C-alpha positions in Angstrom: 0.0 0.0 0.0 1.4 3.4 -1.0 1.5 6.3 1.4 1.0 9.8 -0.1 2.8 12.6 1.6 1.9 15.5 -0.7 -0.7 15.9 -3.4 -0.8 19.1 -5.3 -3.0 20.0 -8.3 -1.3 22.0 -11.0 -2.8 24.7 -13.2 -2.7 22.3 -16.2 -4.9 19.8 -14.3 -2.2 17.2 -13.5 -1.3 16.2 -10.0 2.1 16.1 -8.4 2.6 13.7 -5.6 5.2 12.4 -3.2 4.6 8.7 -2.7 6.2 6.1 -0.4 5.9 2.5 -1.5 7.4 -0.6 -0.1 10.4 -2.2 -1.8 11.2 -5.9 -1.8 14.9 -5.0 -1.8 17.1 -5.4 1.2 20.8 -5.0 1.2 21.8 -2.2 3.6 18.3 -1.2 4.5 16.3 -2.6 7.5 12.9 -1.6 6.1 13.5 -0.7 2.4 11.1 1.8 0.7 11.0 4.0 -2.3 10.1 7.6 -2.3 8.9 9.2 -5.6 7.8 12.5 -6.9 5.3 11.5 -9.7 3.0 13.4 -12.0 -0.4 11.9 -12.8 -3.1 12.9 -15.2 -5.3 14.2 -12.4 -6.6 10.8 -11.2 -5.6 8.9 -8.1 -2.3 7.1 -7.6 -2.5 3.3 -8.0 0.9 2.1 -8.9 4.0 3.3 -10.7 3.3 1.4 -14.0 -0.3 2.6 -14.2 -1.3 4.4 -17.4 -2.4 7.5 -15.4 1.2 8.1 -14.2 2.7 10.5 -16.8 6.2 10.5 -15.4 8.3 9.9 -12.3 10.3 13.0 -11.7 12.5 11.7 -8.9 13.0 8.4 -7.1 15.0 7.6 -4.0 15.6 4.4 -2.1 15.4 4.9 1.6 15.2 3.0 4.9 11.9 3.4 6.8 13.4 2.0 10.0 14.4 5.5 11.2 11.8 8.2 10.2 12.7 11.2 12.4 13.1 14.6 11.0 16.9 14.5 11.2 17.2 11.0 9.8 18.1 10.3 6.2 14.4 9.4 5.5 13.1 12.7 7.1 15.6 14.8 5.2 14.8 13.1 1.9 11.0 13.7 2.4 11.7 17.4 3.4 13.9 17.9 0.3 11.3 16.3 -2.0 8.6 18.6 -0.5 10.8 21.6 -1.2 11.4 20.4 -4.8 7.7 19.7 -5.3 6.6 23.1 -4.2 9.3 24.8 -6.3 7.8 23.1 -9.4 4.3 24.6 -9.0 
């Protein structure tokens, strides 16, 4: 199940979203996840390969184990929020 952090409607009718989804990876992460900034055609997010997803602007692999504001996860979400709001 995806978690949506930000959902902003643009003037052109598309939606920009910051989405967290689970990752089956492992490696160096305890609880692997993927954070994405994606643009949809104005409909809801379902999955990354859905036809309503126009493009994925940015994608980062993160560890959900530590989610505080000063953790790598928290800084990545904050940076993505800044970038998202700079695009609109």
